Structure formats: structure tokens, C-alpha cells
C-alpha beads as a LAMMPS data file, in Angstrom:
LAMMPS data file: protein, C-alpha beads

457 atoms
456 bonds

1 atom types
1 bond types

-500.0 500.0 xlo xhi
-500.0 500.0 ylo yhi
-500.0 500.0 zlo zhi

Masses

1 110.0

Atoms # bond

1 1 1 178.723 -306.759 488.149
2 1 1 179.626 -310.358 487.310
3 1 1 183.120 -311.193 486.401
4 1 1 183.878 -311.687 482.733
5 1 1 186.017 -314.623 481.998
6 1 1 188.029 -314.099 478.848
7 1 1 191.424 -314.797 477.579
8 1 1 193.471 -311.631 477.615
9 1 1 196.349 -311.296 475.190
10 1 1 199.184 -309.251 476.512
11 1 1 200.403 -306.392 474.340
12 1 1 203.840 -305.150 475.376
13 1 1 203.497 -301.894 473.403
14 1 1 200.203 -300.932 475.047
15 1 1 199.837 -298.792 478.128
16 1 1 200.138 -300.687 481.423
17 1 1 196.550 -299.672 482.285
18 1 1 195.066 -300.681 478.927
19 1 1 194.732 -304.177 477.535
20 1 1 193.020 -305.602 474.464
21 1 1 191.152 -308.878 474.268
22 1 1 191.423 -311.211 471.379
23 1 1 187.886 -310.199 470.330
24 1 1 189.117 -306.657 469.647
25 1 1 187.103 -305.085 472.463
26 1 1 188.724 -302.550 474.730
27 1 1 189.191 -303.782 478.311
28 1 1 190.332 -302.000 481.453
29 1 1 191.831 -303.445 484.626
30 1 1 190.309 -302.015 487.785
31 1 1 191.092 -303.393 491.233
32 1 1 192.139 -306.743 489.870
33 1 1 189.060 -307.019 487.661
34 1 1 188.762 -306.750 483.896
35 1 1 185.974 -304.334 483.013
36 1 1 184.636 -303.773 479.485
37 1 1 184.724 -300.092 478.403
38 1 1 181.503 -298.378 477.418
39 1 1 183.132 -296.675 474.413
40 1 1 184.540 -298.605 471.518
41 1 1 187.487 -296.225 471.273
42 1 1 190.864 -296.752 472.820
43 1 1 191.904 -293.935 475.139
44 1 1 195.563 -293.564 475.940
45 1 1 196.758 -292.470 479.305
46 1 1 199.274 -289.951 477.958
47 1 1 197.719 -288.298 474.854
48 1 1 200.057 -287.120 472.106
49 1 1 199.609 -284.288 469.563
50 1 1 198.387 -286.805 467.017
51 1 1 196.353 -289.797 468.272
52 1 1 194.885 -292.702 466.398
53 1 1 191.255 -293.561 466.976
54 1 1 190.294 -297.200 466.732
55 1 1 186.821 -298.518 466.718
56 1 1 184.848 -301.483 465.680
57 1 1 185.134 -301.370 461.897
58 1 1 186.128 -297.658 462.006
59 1 1 188.663 -296.253 459.504
60 1 1 191.943 -294.736 460.569
61 1 1 192.057 -290.926 460.579
62 1 1 194.338 -288.232 461.911
63 1 1 193.141 -285.898 464.651
64 1 1 194.533 -282.346 464.458
65 1 1 195.374 -280.083 467.309
66 1 1 193.718 -276.616 467.570
67 1 1 196.976 -274.951 466.562
68 1 1 197.206 -277.025 463.385
69 1 1 193.560 -276.295 462.563
70 1 1 194.235 -272.543 462.866
71 1 1 197.232 -272.793 460.536
72 1 1 195.224 -274.753 457.991
73 1 1 192.389 -272.200 457.994
74 1 1 194.879 -269.347 457.603
75 1 1 196.542 -271.110 454.659
76 1 1 193.176 -271.666 452.962
77 1 1 192.233 -267.983 453.408
78 1 1 195.533 -266.881 451.849
79 1 1 195.014 -269.193 448.876
80 1 1 191.499 -267.840 448.293
81 1 1 192.726 -264.255 448.598
82 1 1 195.564 -264.802 446.103
83 1 1 193.141 -266.485 443.700
84 1 1 190.781 -263.501 443.849
85 1 1 193.663 -261.080 443.249
86 1 1 194.878 -263.030 440.222
87 1 1 191.349 -263.171 438.885
88 1 1 190.977 -259.394 439.134
89 1 1 194.286 -258.678 437.418
90 1 1 194.019 -258.182 433.681
91 1 1 196.736 -258.803 431.207
92 1 1 198.209 -255.548 429.838
93 1 1 197.311 -254.688 426.321
94 1 1 200.089 -255.277 423.891
95 1 1 200.462 -252.232 421.688
96 1 1 202.234 -252.947 418.476
97 1 1 203.918 -250.380 416.297
98 1 1 202.070 -249.696 413.035
99 1 1 203.437 -251.637 410.097
100 1 1 204.742 -249.609 407.200
101 1 1 202.976 -250.144 403.871
102 1 1 204.860 -252.598 401.708
103 1 1 206.614 -251.124 398.699
104 1 1 205.307 -253.940 396.503
105 1 1 201.710 -253.064 397.408
106 1 1 202.337 -249.379 396.646
107 1 1 203.897 -250.220 393.282
108 1 1 200.998 -252.530 392.464
109 1 1 198.488 -249.763 393.241
110 1 1 200.453 -247.241 391.148
111 1 1 200.576 -249.682 388.242
112 1 1 196.842 -250.256 388.574
113 1 1 196.222 -246.495 388.530
114 1 1 198.526 -246.049 385.530
115 1 1 196.521 -248.589 383.550
116 1 1 193.114 -247.166 384.562
117 1 1 194.202 -243.554 384.758
118 1 1 192.900 -243.098 388.317
119 1 1 192.699 -244.699 391.764
120 1 1 190.073 -244.271 394.472
121 1 1 190.547 -242.837 397.926
122 1 1 189.366 -246.122 399.460
123 1 1 192.228 -247.938 397.742
124 1 1 194.677 -245.436 399.220
125 1 1 193.112 -245.888 402.638
126 1 1 193.532 -249.663 402.315
127 1 1 197.264 -249.268 401.621
128 1 1 197.750 -246.509 404.240
129 1 1 195.364 -247.414 407.106
130 1 1 197.297 -245.320 409.665
131 1 1 198.549 -242.498 407.519
132 1 1 199.345 -240.183 410.439
133 1 1 202.035 -242.619 411.614
134 1 1 203.990 -242.502 408.354
135 1 1 203.302 -239.179 406.691
136 1 1 206.633 -239.228 404.820
137 1 1 205.759 -242.427 402.932
138 1 1 202.308 -241.063 402.163
139 1 1 203.699 -237.786 400.796
140 1 1 206.190 -239.686 398.659
141 1 1 203.370 -241.890 397.362
142 1 1 201.307 -238.817 396.400
143 1 1 204.341 -237.333 394.638
144 1 1 204.671 -240.522 392.600
145 1 1 200.995 -240.295 391.640
146 1 1 201.422 -236.676 390.587
147 1 1 204.555 -237.510 388.600
148 1 1 202.722 -240.198 386.633
149 1 1 199.592 -238.000 386.333
150 1 1 197.299 -240.439 388.112
151 1 1 194.112 -238.847 389.450
152 1 1 192.458 -239.656 392.785
153 1 1 188.701 -240.258 392.653
154 1 1 186.908 -239.675 395.955
155 1 1 183.960 -241.737 397.142
156 1 1 180.752 -240.275 398.556
157 1 1 181.953 -240.823 402.095
158 1 1 185.121 -239.285 403.522
159 1 1 188.402 -241.039 404.032
160 1 1 188.600 -240.256 407.716
161 1 1 185.076 -240.869 409.026
162 1 1 186.348 -243.608 411.314
163 1 1 188.465 -241.110 413.221
164 1 1 185.800 -238.515 413.942
165 1 1 185.205 -239.896 417.413
166 1 1 188.920 -239.755 418.231
167 1 1 189.155 -236.175 417.017
168 1 1 186.138 -235.218 419.151
169 1 1 187.892 -236.712 422.177
170 1 1 190.980 -234.637 421.425
171 1 1 188.783 -231.527 421.179
172 1 1 187.327 -232.238 424.613
173 1 1 190.784 -232.660 426.129
174 1 1 191.959 -229.330 424.737
175 1 1 188.767 -227.607 425.897
176 1 1 189.318 -228.979 429.400
177 1 1 192.896 -227.723 429.346
178 1 1 191.804 -224.263 428.270
179 1 1 188.986 -224.030 430.827
180 1 1 191.450 -224.618 433.653
181 1 1 193.367 -221.461 432.725
182 1 1 191.440 -219.071 434.967
183 1 1 193.973 -216.285 434.952
184 1 1 195.873 -214.893 432.010
185 1 1 199.591 -215.188 432.789
186 1 1 202.573 -213.705 431.078
187 1 1 203.233 -216.974 429.299
188 1 1 202.418 -216.552 425.627
189 1 1 201.210 -220.147 425.253
190 1 1 198.676 -219.795 428.039
191 1 1 197.505 -216.476 426.651
192 1 1 197.031 -218.038 423.220
193 1 1 195.118 -220.997 424.651
194 1 1 192.936 -218.648 426.653
195 1 1 192.058 -216.633 423.561
196 1 1 191.173 -219.579 421.330
197 1 1 189.201 -221.152 424.186
198 1 1 186.667 -218.352 423.914
199 1 1 185.744 -219.379 420.355
200 1 1 182.873 -221.925 420.255
201 1 1 183.121 -225.137 418.264
202 1 1 181.100 -225.703 415.104
203 1 1 178.571 -228.401 414.352
204 1 1 178.474 -230.308 411.082
205 1 1 175.624 -228.162 409.783
206 1 1 177.492 -224.959 410.626
207 1 1 180.604 -226.234 408.846
208 1 1 178.584 -226.976 405.723
209 1 1 176.993 -223.516 405.858
210 1 1 180.403 -221.852 406.157
211 1 1 181.781 -224.001 403.330
212 1 1 178.945 -222.843 401.078
213 1 1 179.706 -219.215 401.917
214 1 1 183.410 -219.815 401.209
215 1 1 182.469 -221.365 397.878
216 1 1 180.697 -218.111 397.008
217 1 1 183.823 -216.142 397.946
218 1 1 183.127 -215.217 401.558
219 1 1 186.351 -214.231 403.312
220 1 1 184.663 -213.774 406.698
221 1 1 183.338 -217.344 406.576
222 1 1 186.845 -218.556 405.851
223 1 1 188.207 -216.799 408.944
224 1 1 185.357 -218.167 411.089
225 1 1 186.146 -221.721 409.980
226 1 1 189.851 -221.209 410.706
227 1 1 189.304 -219.718 414.166
228 1 1 186.887 -222.481 415.174
229 1 1 189.529 -225.150 414.432
230 1 1 192.556 -223.553 416.098
231 1 1 192.116 -225.952 419.031
232 1 1 192.546 -228.866 416.639
233 1 1 195.940 -227.469 415.658
234 1 1 196.989 -227.316 419.315
235 1 1 195.899 -230.902 419.960
236 1 1 197.976 -232.149 417.012
237 1 1 201.018 -229.917 417.572
238 1 1 201.466 -230.950 421.207
239 1 1 202.145 -234.528 420.054
240 1 1 205.322 -233.344 418.306
241 1 1 206.840 -231.402 421.205
242 1 1 210.396 -232.133 422.288
243 1 1 211.786 -232.270 418.738
244 1 1 213.960 -229.127 418.615
245 1 1 211.026 -226.843 417.741
246 1 1 209.022 -225.073 420.423
247 1 1 205.294 -225.576 420.843
248 1 1 204.522 -222.096 419.481
249 1 1 206.511 -222.816 416.318
250 1 1 204.713 -226.126 415.863
251 1 1 201.339 -224.418 416.329
252 1 1 202.268 -221.776 413.767
253 1 1 203.256 -224.401 411.193
254 1 1 200.053 -226.299 411.918
255 1 1 198.043 -223.117 411.352
256 1 1 199.617 -222.809 407.903
257 1 1 198.407 -226.321 407.143
258 1 1 194.967 -225.334 408.443
259 1 1 194.837 -222.429 405.959
260 1 1 195.574 -224.824 403.093
261 1 1 192.869 -227.203 404.336
262 1 1 190.302 -224.389 404.276
263 1 1 191.254 -223.565 400.691
264 1 1 190.905 -227.159 399.487
265 1 1 187.965 -228.385 401.605
266 1 1 184.999 -229.791 399.655
267 1 1 181.873 -230.357 401.740
268 1 1 180.214 -232.381 398.959
269 1 1 182.292 -235.443 399.877
270 1 1 180.411 -235.908 403.121
271 1 1 183.063 -235.844 405.854
272 1 1 183.709 -233.282 408.554
273 1 1 186.205 -230.507 408.109
274 1 1 188.225 -231.505 411.187
275 1 1 188.928 -234.982 409.802
276 1 1 190.077 -233.517 406.496
277 1 1 192.136 -230.723 408.068
278 1 1 194.046 -233.213 410.234
279 1 1 195.969 -234.392 407.177
280 1 1 197.099 -230.900 406.202
281 1 1 197.970 -229.897 409.767
282 1 1 200.120 -232.989 410.280
283 1 1 201.821 -232.417 406.958
284 1 1 202.674 -228.828 407.882
285 1 1 204.129 -229.851 411.245
286 1 1 206.172 -232.769 409.879
287 1 1 207.505 -230.672 406.998
288 1 1 208.578 -227.961 409.425
289 1 1 210.371 -230.498 411.608
290 1 1 212.185 -231.861 408.570
291 1 1 213.185 -228.414 407.276
292 1 1 214.011 -226.542 410.490
293 1 1 215.074 -229.124 413.047
294 1 1 218.625 -229.298 411.659
295 1 1 221.226 -226.629 411.051
296 1 1 221.961 -228.214 407.663
297 1 1 218.706 -229.033 405.895
298 1 1 218.147 -232.617 404.768
299 1 1 215.421 -233.538 402.237
300 1 1 212.303 -235.215 403.578
301 1 1 212.893 -238.503 401.745
302 1 1 216.421 -238.703 403.172
303 1 1 215.079 -238.099 406.682
304 1 1 212.779 -241.095 406.220
305 1 1 215.765 -243.155 405.039
306 1 1 217.695 -242.072 408.137
307 1 1 214.762 -243.112 410.337
308 1 1 214.687 -246.558 408.712
309 1 1 218.436 -246.834 409.220
310 1 1 218.152 -245.967 412.906
311 1 1 215.281 -248.417 413.479
312 1 1 217.231 -251.233 411.821
313 1 1 220.334 -250.354 413.840
314 1 1 218.435 -250.504 417.152
315 1 1 216.836 -253.825 416.200
316 1 1 220.206 -255.366 415.272
317 1 1 221.739 -254.172 418.542
318 1 1 219.008 -256.043 420.430
319 1 1 219.359 -259.176 418.305
320 1 1 223.164 -259.350 418.119
321 1 1 224.069 -257.825 421.474
322 1 1 226.654 -255.529 419.847
323 1 1 226.965 -252.632 417.441
324 1 1 226.076 -253.857 413.919
325 1 1 228.414 -253.433 410.978
326 1 1 227.415 -251.221 408.017
327 1 1 227.204 -254.345 405.841
328 1 1 224.706 -255.926 408.252
329 1 1 222.556 -252.788 408.300
330 1 1 222.653 -252.611 404.492
331 1 1 221.409 -256.204 404.260
332 1 1 218.666 -255.465 406.799
333 1 1 217.157 -252.445 405.002
334 1 1 218.051 -253.519 401.456
335 1 1 220.434 -250.679 400.556
336 1 1 223.979 -250.506 399.215
337 1 1 226.898 -250.300 401.627
338 1 1 228.030 -247.028 400.028
339 1 1 224.633 -245.486 400.754
340 1 1 224.844 -246.672 404.374
341 1 1 228.146 -244.820 404.785
342 1 1 226.533 -241.753 403.198
343 1 1 223.589 -241.984 405.623
344 1 1 225.972 -242.242 408.579
345 1 1 227.846 -239.137 407.436
346 1 1 224.755 -236.945 406.965
347 1 1 222.855 -238.176 410.033
348 1 1 225.370 -236.744 412.475
349 1 1 224.136 -233.838 414.557
350 1 1 225.920 -230.499 414.385
351 1 1 227.633 -229.135 417.503
352 1 1 228.146 -225.462 418.280
353 1 1 231.723 -224.247 418.697
354 1 1 230.512 -222.124 421.616
355 1 1 229.319 -225.145 423.607
356 1 1 231.049 -225.413 426.977
357 1 1 233.555 -228.162 427.706
358 1 1 234.101 -229.595 431.174
359 1 1 232.376 -228.332 434.295
360 1 1 230.019 -225.370 434.333
361 1 1 232.473 -223.239 436.317
362 1 1 235.065 -223.338 433.541
363 1 1 234.911 -220.907 430.625
364 1 1 236.419 -223.331 428.106
365 1 1 234.520 -223.875 424.877
366 1 1 234.880 -226.373 422.084
367 1 1 236.391 -223.676 419.877
368 1 1 239.418 -223.500 422.175
369 1 1 240.363 -227.118 421.416
370 1 1 239.847 -227.168 417.623
371 1 1 242.615 -225.881 415.399
372 1 1 241.741 -223.596 412.509
373 1 1 244.217 -224.599 409.834
374 1 1 242.999 -221.938 407.376
375 1 1 243.642 -218.936 409.605
376 1 1 246.997 -218.035 411.108
377 1 1 247.149 -217.724 414.863
378 1 1 247.423 -214.151 416.238
379 1 1 250.770 -214.825 417.934
380 1 1 252.264 -216.018 414.658
381 1 1 250.955 -212.951 412.831
382 1 1 252.569 -210.660 415.425
383 1 1 255.875 -212.566 415.255
384 1 1 256.023 -212.320 411.458
385 1 1 255.285 -208.597 411.588
386 1 1 258.142 -208.036 414.038
387 1 1 260.468 -210.122 411.854
388 1 1 259.522 -208.068 408.808
389 1 1 260.248 -204.812 410.630
390 1 1 263.664 -206.096 411.790
391 1 1 264.607 -207.181 408.262
392 1 1 263.646 -203.766 406.852
393 1 1 265.812 -202.049 409.454
394 1 1 268.642 -204.421 408.569
395 1 1 268.613 -203.759 404.793
396 1 1 267.850 -200.051 404.803
397 1 1 271.581 -199.187 404.566
398 1 1 272.123 -201.347 401.437
399 1 1 272.340 -199.811 397.970
400 1 1 268.930 -199.172 396.431
401 1 1 269.326 -201.777 393.669
402 1 1 270.387 -204.555 396.047
403 1 1 267.717 -203.594 398.584
404 1 1 264.886 -203.777 395.992
405 1 1 266.133 -207.146 394.711
406 1 1 266.049 -208.575 398.257
407 1 1 262.593 -207.096 398.880
408 1 1 261.175 -208.609 395.677
409 1 1 262.821 -212.005 396.144
410 1 1 261.579 -212.467 399.748
411 1 1 258.218 -210.678 399.409
412 1 1 258.929 -207.887 401.858
413 1 1 256.808 -205.390 399.912
414 1 1 253.563 -207.117 398.932
415 1 1 254.043 -210.482 400.584
416 1 1 254.652 -212.231 397.225
417 1 1 258.028 -213.812 396.452
418 1 1 259.062 -213.120 392.841
419 1 1 261.175 -215.434 390.703
420 1 1 264.600 -214.644 389.312
421 1 1 263.067 -214.239 385.840
422 1 1 260.508 -211.690 387.056
423 1 1 263.108 -209.656 388.977
424 1 1 265.467 -209.739 385.968
425 1 1 262.745 -208.339 383.699
426 1 1 262.197 -205.433 386.110
427 1 1 265.902 -204.482 386.189
428 1 1 266.640 -205.425 382.554
429 1 1 269.253 -208.103 383.325
430 1 1 269.395 -211.863 383.160
431 1 1 268.213 -214.074 385.971
432 1 1 271.766 -215.318 386.485
433 1 1 272.863 -211.773 387.199
434 1 1 270.006 -211.379 389.701
435 1 1 271.104 -214.603 391.435
436 1 1 274.674 -213.299 391.740
437 1 1 273.521 -209.965 393.181
438 1 1 271.238 -211.759 395.662
439 1 1 274.042 -214.059 396.871
440 1 1 276.478 -211.169 397.248
441 1 1 273.948 -209.092 399.208
442 1 1 273.136 -211.984 401.589
443 1 1 276.868 -212.382 402.353
444 1 1 276.946 -208.721 403.387
445 1 1 273.898 -209.081 405.604
446 1 1 275.321 -212.114 407.439
447 1 1 278.319 -210.038 408.556
448 1 1 276.099 -207.410 410.244
449 1 1 276.000 -207.433 414.049
450 1 1 272.221 -206.882 414.060
451 1 1 271.753 -210.314 412.486
452 1 1 271.825 -211.849 415.989
453 1 1 268.390 -210.337 416.714
454 1 1 266.854 -212.453 413.938
455 1 1 268.085 -215.798 415.276
456 1 1 265.221 -215.918 417.810
457 1 1 262.677 -216.106 414.953

Bonds

1 1 1 2
2 1 2 3
3 1 3 4
4 1 4 5
5 1 5 6
6 1 6 7
7 1 7 8
8 1 8 9
9 1 9 10
10 1 10 11
11 1 11 12
12 1 12 13
13 1 13 14
14 1 14 15
15 1 15 16
16 1 16 17
17 1 17 18
18 1 18 19
19 1 19 20
20 1 20 21
21 1 21 22
22 1 22 23
23 1 23 24
24 1 24 25
25 1 25 26
26 1 26 27
27 1 27 28
28 1 28 29
29 1 29 30
30 1 30 31
31 1 31 32
32 1 32 33
33 1 33 34
34 1 34 35
35 1 35 36
36 1 36 37
37 1 37 38
38 1 38 39
39 1 39 40
40 1 40 41
41 1 41 42
42 1 42 43
43 1 43 44
44 1 44 45
45 1 45 46
46 1 46 47
47 1 47 48
48 1 48 49
49 1 49 50
50 1 50 51
51 1 51 52
52 1 52 53
53 1 53 54
54 1 54 55
55 1 55 56
56 1 56 57
57 1 57 58
58 1 58 59
59 1 59 60
60 1 60 61
61 1 61 62
62 1 62 63
63 1 63 64
64 1 64 65
65 1 65 66
66 1 66 67
67 1 67 68
68 1 68 69
69 1 69 70
70 1 70 71
71 1 71 72
72 1 72 73
73 1 73 74
74 1 74 75
75 1 75 76
76 1 76 77
77 1 77 78
78 1 78 79
79 1 79 80
80 1 80 81
81 1 81 82
82 1 82 83
83 1 83 84
84 1 84 85
85 1 85 86
86 1 86 87
87 1 87 88
88 1 88 89
89 1 89 90
90 1 90 91
91 1 91 92
92 1 92 93
93 1 93 94
94 1 94 95
95 1 95 96
96 1 96 97
97 1 97 98
98 1 98 99
99 1 99 100
100 1 100 101
101 1 101 102
102 1 102 103
103 1 103 104
104 1 104 105
105 1 105 106
106 1 106 107
107 1 107 108
108 1 108 109
109 1 109 110
110 1 110 111
111 1 111 112
112 1 112 113
113 1 113 114
114 1 114 115
115 1 115 116
116 1 116 117
117 1 117 118
118 1 118 119
119 1 119 120
120 1 120 121
121 1 121 122
122 1 122 123
123 1 123 124
124 1 124 125
125 1 125 126
126 1 126 127
127 1 127 128
128 1 128 129
129 1 129 130
130 1 130 131
131 1 131 132
132 1 132 133
133 1 133 134
134 1 134 135
135 1 135 136
136 1 136 137
137 1 137 138
138 1 138 139
139 1 139 140
140 1 140 141
141 1 141 142
142 1 142 143
143 1 143 144
144 1 144 145
145 1 145 146
146 1 146 147
147 1 147 148
148 1 148 149
149 1 149 150
150 1 150 151
151 1 151 152
152 1 152 153
153 1 153 154
154 1 154 155
155 1 155 156
156 1 156 157
157 1 157 158
158 1 158 159
159 1 159 160
160 1 160 161
161 1 161 162
162 1 162 163
163 1 163 164
164 1 164 165
165 1 165 166
166 1 166 167
167 1 167 168
168 1 168 169
169 1 169 170
170 1 170 171
171 1 171 172
172 1 172 173
173 1 173 174
174 1 174 175
175 1 175 176
176 1 176 177
177 1 177 178
178 1 178 179
179 1 179 180
180 1 180 181
181 1 181 182
182 1 182 183
183 1 183 184
184 1 184 185
185 1 185 186
186 1 186 187
187 1 187 188
188 1 188 189
189 1 189 190
190 1 190 191
191 1 191 192
192 1 192 193
193 1 193 194
194 1 194 195
195 1 195 196
196 1 196 197
197 1 197 198
198 1 198 199
199 1 199 200
200 1 200 201
201 1 201 202
202 1 202 203
203 1 203 204
204 1 204 205
205 1 205 206
206 1 206 207
207 1 207 208
208 1 208 209
209 1 209 210
210 1 210 211
211 1 211 212
212 1 212 213
213 1 213 214
214 1 214 215
215 1 215 216
216 1 216 217
217 1 217 218
218 1 218 219
219 1 219 220
220 1 220 221
221 1 221 222
222 1 222 223
223 1 223 224
224 1 224 225
225 1 225 226
226 1 226 227
227 1 227 228
228 1 228 229
229 1 229 230
230 1 230 231
231 1 231 232
232 1 232 233
233 1 233 234
234 1 234 235
235 1 235 236
236 1 236 237
237 1 237 238
238 1 238 239
239 1 239 240
240 1 240 241
241 1 241 242
242 1 242 243
243 1 243 244
244 1 244 245
245 1 245 246
246 1 246 247
247 1 247 248
248 1 248 249
249 1 249 250
250 1 250 251
251 1 251 252
252 1 252 253
253 1 253 254
254 1 254 255
255 1 255 256
256 1 256 257
257 1 257 258
258 1 258 259
259 1 259 260
260 1 260 261
261 1 261 262
262 1 262 263
263 1 263 264
264 1 264 265
265 1 265 266
266 1 266 267
267 1 267 268
268 1 268 269
269 1 269 270
270 1 270 271
271 1 271 272
272 1 272 273
273 1 273 274
274 1 274 275
275 1 275 276
276 1 276 277
277 1 277 278
278 1 278 279
279 1 279 280
280 1 280 281
281 1 281 282
282 1 282 283
283 1 283 284
284 1 284 285
285 1 285 286
286 1 286 287
287 1 287 288
288 1 288 289
289 1 289 290
290 1 290 291
291 1 291 292
292 1 292 293
293 1 293 294
294 1 294 295
295 1 295 296
296 1 296 297
297 1 297 298
298 1 298 299
299 1 299 300
300 1 300 301
301 1 301 302
302 1 302 303
303 1 303 304
304 1 304 305
305 1 305 306
306 1 306 307
307 1 307 308
308 1 308 309
309 1 309 310
310 1 310 311
311 1 311 312
312 1 312 313
313 1 313 314
314 1 314 315
315 1 315 316
316 1 316 317
317 1 317 318
318 1 318 319
319 1 319 320
320 1 320 321
321 1 321 322
322 1 322 323
323 1 323 324
324 1 324 325
325 1 325 326
326 1 326 327
327 1 327 328
328 1 328 329
329 1 329 330
330 1 330 331
331 1 331 332
332 1 332 333
333 1 333 334
334 1 334 335
335 1 335 336
336 1 336 337
337 1 337 338
338 1 338 339
339 1 339 340
340 1 340 341
341 1 341 342
342 1 342 343
343 1 343 344
344 1 344 345
345 1 345 346
346 1 346 347
347 1 347 348
348 1 348 349
349 1 349 350
350 1 350 351
351 1 351 352
352 1 352 353
353 1 353 354
354 1 354 355
355 1 355 356
356 1 356 357
357 1 357 358
358 1 358 359
359 1 359 360
360 1 360 361
361 1 361 362
362 1 362 363
363 1 363 364
364 1 364 365
365 1 365 366
366 1 366 367
367 1 367 368
368 1 368 369
369 1 369 370
370 1 370 371
371 1 371 372
372 1 372 373
373 1 373 374
374 1 374 375
375 1 375 376
376 1 376 377
377 1 377 378
378 1 378 379
379 1 379 380
380 1 380 381
381 1 381 382
382 1 382 383
383 1 383 384
384 1 384 385
385 1 385 386
386 1 386 387
387 1 387 388
388 1 388 389
389 1 389 390
390 1 390 391
391 1 391 392
392 1 392 393
393 1 393 394
394 1 394 395
395 1 395 396
396 1 396 397
397 1 397 398
398 1 398 399
399 1 399 400
400 1 400 401
401 1 401 402
402 1 402 403
403 1 403 404
404 1 404 405
405 1 405 406
406 1 406 407
407 1 407 408
408 1 408 409
409 1 409 410
410 1 410 411
411 1 411 412
412 1 412 413
413 1 413 414
414 1 414 415
415 1 415 416
416 1 416 417
417 1 417 418
418 1 418 419
419 1 419 420
420 1 420 421
421 1 421 422
422 1 422 423
423 1 423 424
424 1 424 425
425 1 425 426
426 1 426 427
427 1 427 428
428 1 428 429
429 1 429 430
430 1 430 431
431 1 431 432
432 1 432 433
433 1 433 434
434 1 434 435
435 1 435 436
436 1 436 437
437 1 437 438
438 1 438 439
439 1 439 440
440 1 440 441
441 1 441 442
442 1 442 443
443 1 443 444
444 1 444 445
445 1 445 446
446 1 446 447
447 1 447 448
448 1 448 449
449 1 449 450
450 1 450 451
451 1 451 452
452 1 452 453
453 1 453 454
454 1 454 455
455 1 455 456
456 1 456 457
């Protein structure tokens, strides 16, 4: 190979075995000769984790080690996996509490009905779209309509047709619960569910046929319609459990509402019986809770006022971070401060005097720590009786006139202390004379030795 004559520029930072010509070509020194490399890249003698590749007109890039490539692939897989997980996750549905009908809208509808003389059921449904959530307001609204003698005109379709599918779902849930009860146990609830589970459900045509028979006065048809809808009562009553009344009591009150629904059902309006009966069943259950859940009965409209008070109080606690004042609650719900104090006084729960105090092992009750100011304690009654007996023994040796005067003045006979005037009228003397006799007799008694026994009282 012929020798290549070229000017070689020394590069102090380059490897001692690698040199670069001024043309940019890579050269290598071998046995005193300068040999041109076949590759246009510059190879270093001691490679590092990251090397730079140079070439004729090539761009600079970073070469990665196998370990770094593995880390990069792992990081990319994790990012893809997290992206897929986030994509699958759905945002939770935000369930909002039903808004109460505005009082202004109710008053406007009542005024409209007062002018026309009637209102339609669709107008009521527009004001009360979720009537089962606020039955108290609805009942109060109906009472106002009845007070002002405003009639309700029903449309051809029912008020509750939109909820038929929901009620059918509730029926299926109750049927599934009853079918799982394979054995009749001693529990009365399970026995009741087992019995009503044997009764088949009715179709719309069968309900209409029974309603026609009831219209003609058929009592058996009425019982068939009631028995076929007992499962509906159970499905509604179980939503109100945990409110001081047992499930059996709630079912019984719901059955009473079902009886009223059968009496008032009109199949000509076009909706199913179950959708109509739901209103009466809920009313019976809520009325029972209002009447029987407290030891001291509170009217239904006051219970609704108490509920509004409690909701406003909880909201103010969250907003203010402290217990709200009665004035703040009154401004929140639009009531007078005096009424707020009245609500606070009647909303307190009653506590039994027989309730235990302290640990379960102790026999102490609340009655042991509350003083009864109207009744005298037994130890005091016994002490007074002993004192009375000692006084009688002390005055038994006195003359009869003086003894009777002392007994009447201090109530030793009938427990009533008589005045000087009353004692004087009995003995026919003045009250001054009675006072003198009393003072003289007491001086005699003080000199008795037995008087020392009375000092302990």
C-alpha cells in the first residue's frame, strides 16, 4: 500500500492511537505509517457508557446502553398501562338530594286553582315531581286544597306511569327475597314473607277485571287485589326500617294504606293499581312514624319543621365550622327566633328513667340521680313519723285543754296547722287567750327531761 502524504494535525484530547487529519478523515497510525480507516466513524480505544458517533456529514446522536434501553421500555409500558387504567375508570355519578318544591310555586298553583275552581293532576305532578321524597309537604298541600275547596281533575293517563318500571323492579327484588326462604323458620317476618310469596302477581288486565268486580260490590275481588299487592307493601316498608318502629309494624301500617287505596282506586284513569297504591302506602307508613315514633306525639307539620331545622343546622355547621346560633338558624330557614327556641325544646328526645348509667355491671339507673321534689323521701317520712310519736308521748300527761290546743296549733291530728282564730272559735275564747295558753304550755314542755330525745330531729 503506498504511503499517504498528508499533514496531520495533532489533537491533544484524542486517544494516543487515533489522529484526525485536517480533511476530517479518520486516520490510524500503524507501525510508523498513517493508514486511512475503512469506516467513517471514530472508534475510541476505551469505550464509555455514552459514546459520540462522528461521520462525514452525520448528525450527533446519543447511543444508549442495553440497561438504559430496558429501563426506557419498562417506563413506556408503565405509562401505557396507567393510561389504559385511567381510561377504563368512570367518574362516579353525583347523586343530588331532591329539591323541595318552592312555597311561591305552591301558592301560585293554589291561587290559580282558586280562580278556576280546580287544578289538574299534571300541574300537581309538575310542582311535586318526586312526591315520595317529601310526603309531608304534599299532604300539607292537599290539606290546603281541601280547605279552599279546590277540586283535582285527573287526566286520561295516570300520575305515576313513569314509575311503573321502577315498581316492577322492586317487585322482582321482593320475589327473589321470598324465593330464597326455603324453610319456614320461627321468625315471624320470614313466615309472613313465605306466605305472601305463594300469591301470584296480577297483570294489568286482571287488575282491571278485579276493579270492575269491586265496583259492582265484590268483596272477594277486593281481598284478591289486596293479597296480590302485599309484596309491594313490604318493598316500601323496608325503606323506612331503623326509625324506632319494627319492620312488622311498618308493614302493618302500609297494609292499612293499601286498604284505603283499594277503596279509592279508579281503573278508568288508565294507570296500574300498584302505582296508585304506592302513594297511600307511603302515606300510611310516614303517618305512623310521625305518630308513634315519639313518646310525646308531635303533629306532622311540626315534624317537617323540625326536619328543616335540623338540615339547616347541619349545613351551617359545615359552612361555619362551629355550632350555629339560634339567630343564624332562624335567618337560614326564615322563621322567628322565638319559634326556633320552641323547636329546640320540642325536638329533644325523651329518656327513660330506668336507663342504666355507667358500666353494664352496675345497677345504677338514671332515676337514682334525679331528685323528685314533689314526693318526700322515705327516710324523711319515717323520721317525721317517729318525731310525731315522741311528741304525742311527751304531751299525753298535759291537761286535756292544753293538749288539744297544742295538737291543733302544730297539726298533730290531721297534719294541718290551725290559726289562733280557728282554735279560739273551737274553745270559745279569743285568739289572745289561745296564744297565752300555748306559750304557757310550751314552757312546761321545755322543762321535761324527755325533751332531750327530740333534739336529734
